[in-house]
One Martini backbone bead per residue (centre of mass of N, CA, C, O) as a GRO file, in nm:
protein
  368
    1MET     BB    1   0.094   0.038   0.026
    2GLU     BB    2   0.064   0.357  -0.021
    3ARG     BB    3   0.092   0.639   0.162
    4ARG     BB    4  -0.137   0.798   0.020
    5ASP     BB    5  -0.352   0.580   0.076
    6TRP     BB    6  -0.346   0.585   0.374
    7LEU     BB    7  -0.423   0.880   0.404
    8LYS     BB    8  -0.704   0.845   0.286
    9ILE     BB    9  -0.808   0.619   0.499
   10SER     BB   10  -0.743   0.826   0.752
   11GLY     BB   11  -1.000   0.957   0.752
   12LEU     BB   12  -1.193   1.184   0.943
   13THR     BB   13  -1.451   1.233   1.159
   14LEU     BB   14  -1.615   1.403   1.406
   15ALA     BB   15  -1.754   1.130   1.503
   16GLY     BB   16  -1.498   0.959   1.383
   17VAL     BB   17  -1.354   0.681   1.274
   18SER     BB   18  -1.291   0.516   1.020
   19THR     BB   19  -1.302   0.194   0.928
   20ALA     BB   20  -1.042   0.183   0.769
   21ALA     BB   21  -0.851   0.308   0.980
   22SER     BB   22  -0.912   0.109   1.209
   23THR     BB   23  -0.825  -0.147   1.058
   24PHE     BB   24  -0.532  -0.060   1.000
   25ALA     BB   25  -0.435  -0.021   1.293
   26PHE     BB   26  -0.473  -0.359   1.325
   27SER     BB   27  -0.258  -0.421   1.123
   28ASP     BB   28   0.029  -0.626   0.999
   29LYS     BB   29   0.111  -0.450   0.794
   30ILE     BB   30   0.318  -0.265   0.610
   31ARG     BB   31   0.446   0.060   0.664
   32PRO     BB   32   0.547   0.290   0.464
   33SER     BB   33   0.802   0.502   0.429
   34ASP     BB   34   0.937   0.774   0.291
   35ASP     BB   35   1.229   0.604   0.253
   36GLY     BB   36   1.146   0.284   0.213
   37MET     BB   37   1.174   0.188   0.507
   38ILE     BB   38   1.210  -0.032   0.777
   39HIS     BB   39   1.146   0.071   1.105
   40LEU     BB   40   1.377  -0.097   1.361
   41ASP     BB   41   1.542   0.155   1.556
   42LYS     BB   42   1.315   0.326   1.779
   43ASN     BB   43   1.069   0.192   1.928
   44GLU     BB   44   0.800   0.192   1.777
   45ASN     BB   45   0.471   0.218   1.691
   46PRO     BB   46   0.339   0.056   1.407
   47TYR     BB   47   0.013   0.150   1.453
   48GLY     BB   48   0.015   0.411   1.572
   49VAL     BB   49  -0.236   0.592   1.662
   50SER     BB   50  -0.523   0.605   1.798
   51PRO     BB   51  -0.846   0.660   1.714
   52MET     BB   52  -0.895   0.873   1.943
   53ALA     BB   53  -0.645   1.042   1.877
   54LEU     BB   54  -0.712   1.105   1.584
   55LYS     BB   55  -0.969   1.260   1.643
   56ALA     BB   56  -0.835   1.482   1.814
   57LEU     BB   57  -0.647   1.584   1.595
   58LYS     BB   58  -0.867   1.670   1.395
   59GLU     BB   59  -1.018   1.871   1.589
   60THR     BB   60  -0.745   2.055   1.658
   61LEU     BB   61  -0.609   2.160   1.397
   62PRO     BB   62  -0.768   2.445   1.365
   63GLU     BB   63  -0.587   2.529   1.649
   64GLY     BB   64  -0.277   2.569   1.548
   65ASN     BB   65  -0.275   2.896   1.603
   66ARG     BB   66  -0.269   2.810   1.900
   67TYR     BB   67  -0.196   2.813   2.211
   68LEU     BB   68  -0.178   2.677   2.495
   69VAL     BB   69  -0.410   2.594   2.743
   70SER     BB   70  -0.477   2.542   3.075
   71THR     BB   71  -0.720   2.342   3.052
   72ILE     BB   72  -0.563   2.121   2.900
   73THR     BB   73  -0.342   2.072   3.101
   74ALA     BB   74  -0.524   2.003   3.346
   75ASN     BB   75  -0.644   1.752   3.222
   76LEU     BB   76  -0.390   1.583   3.199
   77TYR     BB   77  -0.303   1.597   3.491
   78GLN     BB   78  -0.557   1.458   3.603
   79LYS     BB   79  -0.535   1.190   3.449
   80LEU     BB   80  -0.259   1.113   3.566
   81ALA     BB   81  -0.333   1.121   3.866
   82GLU     BB   82  -0.553   0.904   3.861
   83ARG     BB   83  -0.379   0.671   3.753
   84GLU     BB   84  -0.149   0.714   4.003
   85LYS     BB   85  -0.263   0.826   4.272
   86LEU     BB   86  -0.222   1.138   4.250
   87ASN     BB   87  -0.117   1.464   4.203
   88PRO     BB   88  -0.075   1.711   3.976
   89ASN     BB   89   0.195   1.821   4.138
   90ASN     BB   90   0.356   1.539   4.038
   91PHE     BB   91   0.375   1.691   3.756
   92LEU     BB   92   0.558   1.726   3.429
   93ILE     BB   93   0.521   1.843   3.123
   94THR     BB   94   0.660   1.729   2.807
   95ALA     BB   95   0.870   1.683   2.522
   96GLY     BB   96   0.904   1.420   2.603
   97SER     BB   97   1.162   1.236   2.761
   98VAL     BB   98   1.400   1.404   2.663
   99GLU     BB   99   1.323   1.648   2.841
  100VAL     BB  100   1.343   1.508   3.104
  101LEU     BB  101   1.648   1.435   3.085
  102GLY     BB  102   1.753   1.718   3.033
  103LEU     BB  103   1.638   1.855   3.288
  104THR     BB  104   1.775   1.663   3.491
  105SER     BB  105   2.066   1.723   3.411
  106ILE     BB  106   2.062   2.017   3.490
  107TYR     BB  107   1.964   1.986   3.786
  108VAL     BB  108   2.215   1.799   3.890
  109SER     BB  109   2.467   1.987   3.755
  110ARG     BB  110   2.497   2.268   3.908
  111ASN     BB  111   2.746   2.130   4.117
  112GLY     BB  112   2.821   1.888   3.992
  113GLY     BB  113   2.959   1.573   3.994
  114SER     BB  114   2.796   1.256   3.993
  115VAL     BB  115   2.691   0.970   3.785
  116VAL     BB  116   2.497   0.670   3.805
  117CYS     BB  117   2.519   0.400   3.556
  118PRO     BB  118   2.431   0.181   3.349
  119TYR     BB  119   2.595  -0.079   3.129
  120PRO     BB  120   2.390  -0.058   2.917
  121THR     BB  121   2.192   0.232   2.812
  122PHE     BB  122   2.018   0.504   2.797
  123ALA     BB  123   2.219   0.785   2.682
  124THR     BB  124   2.111   1.070   2.729
  125LEU     BB  125   2.169   1.138   3.031
  126PRO     BB  126   2.468   1.059   3.050
  127ASN     BB  127   2.563   1.251   2.820
  128ASN     BB  128   2.458   1.514   2.941
  129CYS     BB  129   2.615   1.508   3.210
  130LYS     BB  130   2.890   1.503   3.084
  131ASN     BB  131   2.854   1.769   2.910
  132LEU     BB  132   2.807   1.929   3.209
  133GLY     BB  133   3.066   1.804   3.396
  134MET     BB  134   3.023   1.527   3.483
  135GLU     BB  135   3.068   1.226   3.632
  136LEU     BB  136   3.078   0.916   3.470
  137ILE     BB  137   2.938   0.610   3.608
  138ASN     BB  138   2.985   0.299   3.484
  139VAL     BB  139   2.779  -0.002   3.518
  140PRO     BB  140   2.786  -0.312   3.456
  141ILE     BB  141   2.616  -0.557   3.358
  142THR     BB  142   2.524  -0.862   3.371
  143GLY     BB  143   2.534  -1.168   3.218
  144ASP     BB  144   2.200  -1.147   3.217
  145LYS     BB  145   2.132  -0.836   3.153
  146ILE     BB  146   2.137  -0.705   3.439
  147ILE     BB  147   2.105  -0.475   3.664
  148ASP     BB  148   2.364  -0.386   3.906
  149LEU     BB  149   2.284  -0.278   4.209
  150GLU     BB  150   2.524  -0.337   4.393
  151ALA     BB  151   2.739  -0.204   4.212
  152MET     BB  152   2.605   0.080   4.219
  153LYS     BB  153   2.626   0.129   4.524
  154SER     BB  154   2.948   0.114   4.528
  155LYS     BB  155   2.969   0.395   4.336
  156ILE     BB  156   2.886   0.579   4.538
  157LYS     BB  157   2.931   0.914   4.631
  158ALA     BB  158   2.948   1.217   4.784
  159ASP     BB  159   2.898   1.356   4.473
  160THR     BB  160   2.636   1.216   4.415
  161LYS     BB  161   2.331   1.325   4.228
  162LEU     BB  162   2.278   1.049   4.057
  163VAL     BB  163   2.063   0.766   3.988
  164TYR     BB  164   2.025   0.560   3.701
  165LEU     BB  165   1.729   0.399   3.562
  166CYS     BB  166   1.606   0.134   3.338
  167ASN     BB  167   1.255   0.017   3.339
  168PRO     BB  168   1.313  -0.128   3.116
  169ASN     BB  169   1.593  -0.185   2.956
  170ASN     BB  170   1.806   0.007   2.731
  171PRO     BB  171   1.860  -0.262   2.510
  172THR     BB  172   1.769  -0.542   2.663
  173GLY     BB  173   1.464  -0.572   2.812
  174THR     BB  174   1.516  -0.590   3.104
  175ILE     BB  175   1.433  -0.661   3.450
  176LEU     BB  176   1.338  -0.579   3.775
  177ASP     BB  177   1.270  -0.659   4.069
  178ALA     BB  178   1.035  -0.505   4.245
  179LYS     BB  179   1.146  -0.529   4.537
  180ILE     BB  180   1.446  -0.466   4.484
  181LEU     BB  181   1.399  -0.191   4.362
  182ARG     BB  182   1.251  -0.054   4.599
  183ASN     BB  183   1.480  -0.092   4.803
  184PHE     BB  184   1.691   0.066   4.643
  185VAL     BB  185   1.545   0.338   4.632
  186GLU     BB  186   1.512   0.378   4.934
  187GLU     BB  187   1.817   0.372   5.007
  188VAL     BB  188   1.945   0.574   4.798
  189SER     BB  189   1.747   0.826   4.855
  190GLN     BB  190   1.905   0.897   5.127
  191LYS     BB  191   2.165   1.016   4.951
  192THR     BB  192   2.014   1.043   4.662
  193MET     BB  193   1.911   1.072   4.354
  194VAL     BB  194   1.643   0.893   4.179
  195MET     BB  195   1.605   0.754   3.850
  196VAL     BB  196   1.319   0.611   3.676
  197ASP     BB  197   1.294   0.481   3.363
  198GLU     BB  198   0.947   0.445   3.219
  199ALA     BB  199   0.905   0.420   2.900
  200TYR     BB  200   0.800   0.092   2.934
  201PHE     BB  201   0.571   0.056   3.148
  202GLU     BB  202   0.318  -0.080   2.992
  203PHE     BB  203   0.466  -0.363   2.953
  204LEU     BB  204   0.475  -0.403   3.285
  205ASN     BB  205   0.309  -0.260   3.513
  206GLN     BB  206   0.565  -0.124   3.679
  207SER     BB  207   0.615   0.082   3.980
  208VAL     BB  208   0.748   0.379   4.187
  209SER     BB  209   0.555   0.632   4.197
  210ASP     BB  210   0.446   0.628   4.498
  211MET     BB  211   0.721   0.736   4.633
  212VAL     BB  212   0.674   1.056   4.579
  213LYS     BB  213   0.494   1.146   4.815
  214GLU     BB  214   0.762   1.146   5.038
  215ASN     BB  215   1.000   1.160   4.811
  216LYS     BB  216   1.237   1.393   4.687
  217ASN     BB  217   1.447   1.158   4.549
  218VAL     BB  218   1.220   1.079   4.332
  219LEU     BB  219   1.212   0.985   3.981
  220ILE     BB  220   0.998   0.983   3.688
  221SER     BB  221   1.003   0.857   3.356
  222ARG     BB  222   0.788   0.947   3.075
  223THR     BB  223   0.595   0.829   2.776
  224PHE     BB  224   0.405   0.837   2.455
  225SER     BB  225   0.600   0.703   2.226
  226LYS     BB  226   0.529   0.404   2.249
  227VAL     BB  227   0.233   0.278   2.302
  228TYR     BB  228   0.096   0.562   2.183
  229GLY     BB  229   0.257   0.672   1.917
  230PHE     BB  230   0.432   0.973   1.994
  231ALA     BB  231   0.712   1.025   1.865
  232GLY     BB  232   0.604   1.289   1.677
  233LEU     BB  233   0.432   1.452   1.915
  234ARG     BB  234   0.560   1.501   2.201
  235VAL     BB  235   0.499   1.331   2.502
  236GLY     BB  236   0.575   1.393   2.847
  237TYR     BB  237   0.686   1.302   3.199
  238ILE     BB  238   0.715   1.389   3.532
  239ILE     BB  239   0.760   1.218   3.849
  240GLY     BB  240   0.710   1.382   4.175
  241HIS     BB  241   0.758   1.573   4.412
  242ALA     BB  242   0.616   1.866   4.453
  243ASP     BB  243   0.881   2.021   4.528
  244THR     BB  244   1.057   1.915   4.296
  245ILE     BB  245   0.880   2.005   4.059
  246LYS     BB  246   0.886   2.306   4.125
  247ASP     BB  247   1.195   2.329   4.093
  248MET     BB  248   1.233   2.215   3.807
  249ALA     BB  249   1.036   2.419   3.650
  250LYS     BB  250   1.253   2.656   3.643
  251TYR     BB  251   1.413   2.485   3.392
  252GLN     BB  252   1.163   2.533   3.209
  253ALA     BB  253   1.149   2.761   2.971
  254SER     BB  254   0.815   2.710   2.867
  255GLY     BB  255   0.707   2.504   2.998
  256SER     BB  256   0.424   2.347   2.835
  257LEU     BB  257   0.473   2.489   2.543
  258GLY     BB  258   0.639   2.248   2.407
  259VAL     BB  259   0.342   2.155   2.387
  260SER     BB  260   0.093   2.105   2.194
  261ARG     BB  261  -0.249   2.114   2.177
  262ILE     BB  262  -0.268   1.876   1.988
  263SER     BB  263  -0.099   1.662   2.149
  264MET     BB  264  -0.252   1.687   2.421
  265ASN     BB  265  -0.533   1.603   2.328
  266ALA     BB  266  -0.433   1.324   2.226
  267ALA     BB  267  -0.334   1.224   2.503
  268ILE     BB  268  -0.606   1.225   2.644
  269ALA     BB  269  -0.743   1.020   2.452
  270ALA     BB  270  -0.535   0.785   2.477
  271LEU     BB  271  -0.600   0.713   2.779
  272ASP     BB  272  -0.901   0.604   2.682
  273ASP     BB  273  -0.770   0.375   2.481
  274LYS     BB  274  -0.783   0.054   2.573
  275ASP     BB  275  -0.802  -0.116   2.315
  276PHE     BB  276  -0.542  -0.027   2.175
  277LEU     BB  277  -0.348  -0.106   2.400
  278ALA     BB  278  -0.425  -0.410   2.406
  279MET     BB  279  -0.354  -0.470   2.112
  280TYR     BB  280  -0.053  -0.389   2.117
  281LEU     BB  281   0.050  -0.572   2.344
  282LYS     BB  282  -0.031  -0.835   2.208
  283LYS     BB  283   0.123  -0.801   1.934
  284ASN     BB  284   0.404  -0.754   2.056
  285ARG     BB  285   0.431  -1.026   2.198
  286GLU     BB  286   0.405  -1.203   1.949
  287SER     BB  287   0.641  -1.079   1.783
  288ALA     BB  288   0.863  -1.125   2.000
  289ASP     BB  289   0.840  -1.428   2.028
  290TYR     BB  290   0.890  -1.494   1.732
  291THR     BB  291   1.175  -1.362   1.713
  292CYS     BB  292   1.317  -1.519   1.939
  293LYS     BB  293   1.265  -1.803   1.825
  294ALA     BB  294   1.408  -1.766   1.559
  295LEU     BB  295   1.692  -1.687   1.670
  296ASN     BB  296   1.724  -1.952   1.828
  297ASP     BB  297   1.683  -2.149   1.585
  298LEU     BB  298   1.949  -2.018   1.442
  299GLY     BB  299   2.172  -1.979   1.685
  300ILE     BB  300   2.188  -1.680   1.802
  301GLY     BB  301   1.993  -1.547   1.990
  302ALA     BB  302   1.819  -1.394   2.281
  303VAL     BB  303   1.694  -1.140   2.480
  304PRO     BB  304   1.465  -1.137   2.696
  305SER     BB  305   1.174  -0.927   2.651
  306GLN     BB  306   0.966  -0.642   2.804
  307ALA     BB  307   0.935  -0.500   2.526
  308ASN     BB  308   0.994  -0.339   2.184
  309PHE     BB  309   1.266  -0.523   2.192
  310VAL     BB  310   1.574  -0.688   2.064
  311MET     BB  311   1.858  -0.855   2.175
  312PHE     BB  312   2.162  -0.958   1.990
  313PRO     BB  313   2.425  -1.131   1.874
  314ILE     BB  314   2.723  -1.020   1.646
  315ASP     BB  315   3.018  -1.143   1.661
  316SER     BB  316   3.007  -1.350   1.398
  317TYR     BB  317   2.991  -1.116   1.219
  318LYS     BB  318   3.178  -0.981   0.939
  319GLY     BB  319   3.024  -0.737   0.899
  320THR     BB  320   2.797  -0.465   0.870
  321PHE     BB  321   2.505  -0.511   0.985
  322ALA     BB  322   2.325  -0.252   0.950
  323LYS     BB  323   2.417  -0.192   0.661
  324ASP     BB  324   2.323  -0.459   0.538
  325MET     BB  325   2.026  -0.433   0.620
  326ALA     BB  326   1.975  -0.162   0.471
  327SER     BB  327   2.009  -0.302   0.184
  328LYS     BB  328   1.712  -0.448   0.280
  329LYS     BB  329   1.528  -0.215   0.422
  330ILE     BB  330   1.654  -0.239   0.720
  331LEU     BB  331   1.627  -0.069   1.032
  332LEU     BB  332   1.883  -0.070   1.289
  333ARG     BB  333   2.095  -0.181   1.555
  334ASP     BB  334   2.484  -0.209   1.621
  335ASP     BB  335   2.610  -0.008   1.884
  336PHE     BB  336   2.639  -0.237   2.108
  337LYS     BB  337   2.847  -0.246   2.405
  338GLU     BB  338   3.043  -0.411   2.608
  339LEU     BB  339   3.331  -0.399   2.796
  340ASN     BB  340   3.430  -0.690   2.655
  341GLY     BB  341   3.337  -0.637   2.330
  342ASN     BB  342   3.073  -0.717   2.267
  343LYS     BB  343   2.830  -0.758   2.012
  344TRP     BB  344   2.518  -0.580   1.939
  345GLY     BB  345   2.186  -0.606   1.850
  346ARG     BB  346   1.879  -0.410   1.765
  347VAL     BB  347   1.527  -0.481   1.746
  348SER     BB  348   1.234  -0.369   1.668
  349ILE     BB  349   0.893  -0.413   1.719
  350GLY     BB  350   0.672  -0.488   1.487
  351THR     BB  351   0.504  -0.626   1.282
  352MET     BB  352   0.476  -0.934   1.165
  353ASP     BB  353   0.567  -0.862   0.877
  354GLU     BB  354   0.823  -0.709   0.964
  355MET     BB  355   0.960  -0.956   1.107
  356LYS     BB  356   0.975  -1.128   0.859
  357ALA     BB  357   1.148  -0.934   0.692
  358PHE     BB  358   1.386  -0.934   0.891
  359LEU     BB  359   1.445  -1.247   0.877
  360ASP     BB  360   1.495  -1.263   0.575
  361ALA     BB  361   1.736  -1.064   0.573
  362PHE     BB  362   1.905  -1.208   0.780
  363LYS     BB  363   1.950  -1.471   0.619
  364GLN     BB  364   2.090  -1.338   0.370
  365ILE     BB  365   2.346  -1.208   0.526
  366TRP     BB  366   2.421  -1.458   0.724
  367LYS     BB  367   2.394  -1.747   0.603
  368VAL     BB  368   2.175  -1.968   0.755
   0.00000   0.00000   0.00000
């Protein structure tokens, strides 16, 4: 299907989403991108945004000439607060979680110091902190690809301003035991600030967000980019103690104006679209299991993932893996290394048809 044809069938009415658009949103077929590539490199939702969010986008587009108004912002804050059983002042809305991580980097680096992070992990916050003059202390993950919490505790110094965790971790897709994580956050937050990056929270439905009620040293990073398909719409948020959020907000240059009223209205609608969320989580799990089994059957192996991506070893591959896959119109990542030099690739979980295309291309270049 050509992109222009998809745009035609994605037409919405003010009464709701057309049947064609709704059907396509639940389809496993490959959605062609503008560049003709299958994008399995950025952990995006391959099914797009939900029908309810699409309807909200359509209705709000004529208001694109207007800045965000406080009533819309208050609505999203209230919805988030109700979902997390917190208060609206425990949240700060941002332009995706990248702004969360950038804002946190600025906040903790004001007086220098060090930041303790697992390695490998999502690199935005570690790199930002390093660029802002902080000492970056990388702590290798375990042989089972799990974040080593005991090792991280041992690296905390008197000048450590932040301990950063990503759960599920990116790029491994592995998770931390809920009780062990909670105990770690409770203990470490007595010494310094702890951020748990929960970008993939909905895949796990496990959080420590309730800890912010009484603890000023706990921060949670969230995004609409993954399960809600908002990678291009840019909506995220920080969860924290009300006093910490108020203090951090001073460093957000434009307040919530960095998020358009169009995107924010769509985010409000997306939170109500439970059917779309359930559909995506089910299809993602099916495609992830299919991909892991196929890689294991080929003798390659795969790290069991609790998110929408899978990491696998590429040590034995003689060429440049990502470049060779790109020649087959498949984009993914191959730039992940552990400290012992092992090389790893990471493929985002797309639709079932996209994962079949990935595996077909994989077999062609790997010669398995």
